[in-house]
C-alpha positions as CSV (number, residue, x, y, z in Angstrom):
1,X,37.1,-25.0,25.0
2,X,39.1,-27.3,22.7
3,X,39.0,-26.3,19.0
4,X,38.6,-22.6,19.6
5,X,42.0,-22.0,18.2
6,X,41.2,-23.3,14.7
7,X,39.6,-21.7,11.6
8,X,36.9,-24.1,10.7
9,X,34.5,-22.5,8.2
10,X,35.4,-21.9,4.5
11,X,34.3,-18.3,4.9
12,X,37.0,-17.7,7.6
13,X,39.7,-19.1,5.3
14,X,38.5,-17.0,2.3
15,X,38.5,-13.8,4.4
16,X,42.0,-14.3,5.6
17,X,43.3,-15.4,2.2
18,X,41.7,-12.5,0.4
19,X,42.2,-9.6,2.9
20,X,45.1,-10.7,5.1
21,X,48.7,-9.6,5.0
22,X,51.2,-12.2,3.6
23,X,54.7,-13.4,4.7
24,X,56.5,-15.8,2.4
25,X,59.1,-18.5,3.2
26,X,60.6,-21.2,1.0
27,X,58.5,-23.9,2.8
28,X,55.4,-22.1,4.1
29,X,53.4,-19.0,3.2
30,X,51.6,-17.3,6.1
31,X,48.6,-14.9,5.8
32,X,47.3,-13.1,8.9
33,X,44.3,-10.8,9.5
34,X,43.1,-9.2,12.8
35,X,40.0,-10.9,14.1
36,X,38.9,-8.7,17.1
37,X,38.7,-11.7,19.4
38,X,40.6,-12.5,22.6
39,X,42.4,-15.4,21.0
40,X,44.3,-16.2,17.9
41,X,43.0,-18.8,15.5
42,X,44.9,-20.6,12.8
43,X,44.2,-22.8,9.7
44,X,46.4,-25.1,7.7
45,X,46.3,-25.6,4.0
46,X,48.2,-28.3,2.1
47,X,47.4,-28.7,-1.6
48,X,47.8,-31.9,-3.6
49,X,51.0,-30.4,-5.1
50,X,52.6,-31.0,-1.7
51,X,52.2,-34.7,-2.1
52,X,49.8,-37.5,-1.4
53,X,47.5,-37.6,1.6
54,X,50.1,-39.1,4.0
55,X,52.6,-36.3,3.2
56,X,50.0,-33.5,3.4
57,X,48.6,-34.8,6.7
58,X,52.2,-35.1,8.1
59,X,52.9,-31.5,7.2
60,X,49.7,-30.4,8.9
61,X,50.6,-32.4,12.1
62,X,54.0,-30.9,12.2
63,X,52.6,-27.3,11.8
64,X,50.0,-28.0,14.5
65,X,52.7,-29.2,16.9
66,X,54.9,-26.1,16.2
67,X,51.9,-23.8,16.8
68,X,51.0,-25.7,20.0
69,X,54.5,-24.9,21.3
70,X,54.5,-21.3,20.2
71,X,52.6,-18.6,22.1
72,X,50.8,-16.2,19.8
73,X,49.5,-12.7,20.4
74,X,45.7,-12.8,20.7
75,X,43.4,-11.3,18.2
76,X,44.6,-12.8,14.9
77,X,43.4,-15.3,12.3
78,X,46.4,-16.9,10.6
79,X,46.5,-19.3,7.7
80,X,49.6,-21.4,6.9
81,X,49.9,-22.7,3.3
82,X,52.5,-25.4,2.8
83,X,54.6,-25.4,-0.3
84,X,55.9,-28.6,-2.1
85,X,59.4,-28.1,-0.7
86,X,58.0,-28.6,2.8
87,X,57.4,-32.3,2.0
88,X,61.1,-33.0,2.5
89,X,61.7,-30.5,5.3
90,X,62.7,-31.5,8.8
91,X,60.7,-30.5,11.9
92,X,63.5,-28.2,12.9
93,X,63.7,-26.4,9.6
94,X,59.9,-26.0,9.5
95,X,59.9,-24.7,13.1
96,X,62.6,-22.1,12.4
97,X,60.8,-20.8,9.4
98,X,57.4,-20.6,11.1
99,X,59.0,-18.7,14.1
100,X,60.8,-16.4,11.6
101,X,57.5,-15.6,9.8
102,X,55.7,-15.0,13.1
103,X,58.5,-12.8,14.3
104,X,58.4,-10.8,11.0
105,X,54.7,-10.3,11.4
106,X,55.1,-9.4,15.1
107,X,52.7,-12.1,16.2
108,X,54.8,-13.8,18.8
109,X,54.5,-13.0,22.5
110,X,57.4,-10.6,23.2
111,X,59.1,-12.5,26.0
112,X,59.1,-15.6,23.9
113,X,60.9,-13.8,21.0
114,X,63.8,-12.9,23.3
115,X,64.0,-16.4,24.8
116,X,64.1,-17.9,21.3
117,X,66.7,-15.6,20.0
118,X,69.0,-16.3,22.9
119,X,68.4,-20.1,22.7
120,X,69.2,-20.2,18.9
């Protein structure tokens, strides 16, 4: 079912942000919390400090595309919080950072990690 992979309710975001583990990059902060489900869900946050609506929405579109291309281990709720520096970042830089944070958190599918390391 489409939309299952998203965090949609404010309570879900609050739970991950308050109880989840954190990994920090210069463009994005990632927080993750086990959810006990058979799939991983994610949410995207871009505050007004990142820029106007056009910039914030572009950052969320880029992150959504990166996550669509990246297979995640099931059973996690993940929130990505963009930082103001992300407004000027390229897709490639953002993708590298997100994959790095997911690798640090051990949330990438294992075969995918090896393929990415050999390709980069």
